[in-house]
N, C-alpha and C positions, 0 to 999 in steps of 0.2 A: 496800866487801865484799859477796860475791855470799852466800858460804857459808864459814863456819865450823866444820869438828870438831874434839871433843879426845876422844883415846882415850885410856883406862890402860893404860899398859907395866908389867907385874909387875916390881917388886915396887916401888918409889919412882918411876915418869917417868910423865909425860903426856906425850904426843905432839898438837902442836894442827898443824891444817891448816888452811891461810886460801885461798879464790880469791875473788881480787878481779874487781870489776865491771871488764868494759870498755866503753867506750861506741864504739858504730858510726855515730850518729847522734843528732841532737838531735830531740827530740818536743816537737812544739806551742809552746807557751810557758815552754820553758826546762830541760823532763823532758829524760834522756838515754836511750837505748834501747839495749840491751847484742844478741847476734847472735841470740837465741832471742826477739826483740821485746819482751822487756819493759821497761818503764819503772822509772825510779829516778831521785833526784836525786842528784847529784854534780857536780865541777866539772871543766872541760876546757879546755885551750889549747890542742887542737887544733882544725883547722876542719872539722866534721863536716858531711856532708848534714844537711837540714833535712826531717823528716816528719812526716806530719799526718793527721790523721783522727779521725775519731769517738770517743767515746768506748766503749772496749775493744775498738777496733781496732787495735794496735800490732803484735800480731804478725802479723798480715793485713799490714800495708803494711809492715813492715820485711821481710818473705816475697819479698813484692813486688819491693820496692825494689833485692833482691838478685838478684834474675833479671834487672829492664830492668836495672841498672847492668852486669850482665855482659852482656848482647845489647847494648846501647848500644858497649860497649866493641870489638866487634869491628870497628865502622865510625870509630872514633877519637871518639865522643860522651861526655861522662861528664855523666850527673845532678848537679844541685844541690840539688833537691827532689823529693817526691814527697806530694803530696794527694792525700786520698780524702774527698769531697765528703758533708754528710748525704744526697745526694740518691745519693751511690755513684758520684760520678762521678770517674774519675785524672785527675790535670794533672800532668804531668812539667815543673820546669824546668831547663834546658839550663847547663852553665856558659859554652856557647858564645853565652846570652844569649835566646834561642827558648826558647816554651814550647811545650810538645804536649798538646793535648786528646785524651785517649784514650776518653773517655766512659764508659758502663756497662757497657765490654768485661770480661768476665771472664777473657778469655784474653789472649794477648799478641800475637793474629795480626794486630791492626792495625798494632802497631810491628814488628812481623819483614815484613810487607808493604815499610813504608817501609823498611826498614834495606834489603832487597832493592832496590832503586833507589835508595839514598841514594849509593854511591859513584861513578857514572857519571852520575845525574839531579842530584841537587843537592849534592854537598858543596862545587860552587865557590858558590853562591848563598846556603850558611848566614850570612855575614856581614849580607847583606840581609835574612835570616828573620824576624821577629818570633814568629812565631806557625805553629804546624802542626798543624792539626785533622784527627786521623784515625777524626772519628765515620761517616765516610760509608762505605756498602757497600763500592765498588768504585772506590775512588779515596781522596784528600784532598786538601787544601786547604791553601794555601801564604798569609800574609799579609807582606808585607813593611813594611819600615820606615818608606819611605820613600813608601807608598803607590801606587807605578808601578807598573807589569808585570810580574812576573818573567820572564825570558824564559828557556827550558828548553834544554839541548843537546838538538842532533837527535836522534828517536828511529830504532828500525831501519829504520824505513821510509824516513826520510831528514827525517819533515817536521817543523820545529819547533814546540812545541806552549806558547802561554802561559797561565798561570795568572792 
């Protein structure tokens, strides 16, 4: 239960209003998080994303997760978890199996750049990708599951690029 209010209505009536907690994610070691980023204890059967971060960061992490989920959905990707490390570095784990390292970016510009090239350049490679590192200023790095180089489709100039 998130909130309960009790009001007396004249002459002999009491009105009870109960607002239930709605879990949108699991927090850390088993707490649940509501839409506002408040952590509460409870149980759920739903498969919820996992959020994690330093003590007191649940609202920030929940807010960032909502933004990340919205942006990734535009290219058909789904975040499974979002973590803010003690050093304030962000990591996203995708349902598709890859991890995205955002580093200490305070905005989502690196993720936006990735999303901009994803449909044409990277979508076909995702089954082979285990890590996407967006911590670089002018690009990103991919790590393949098998350790072999990934061959990107031809660029606008026609020259393929390997990563």
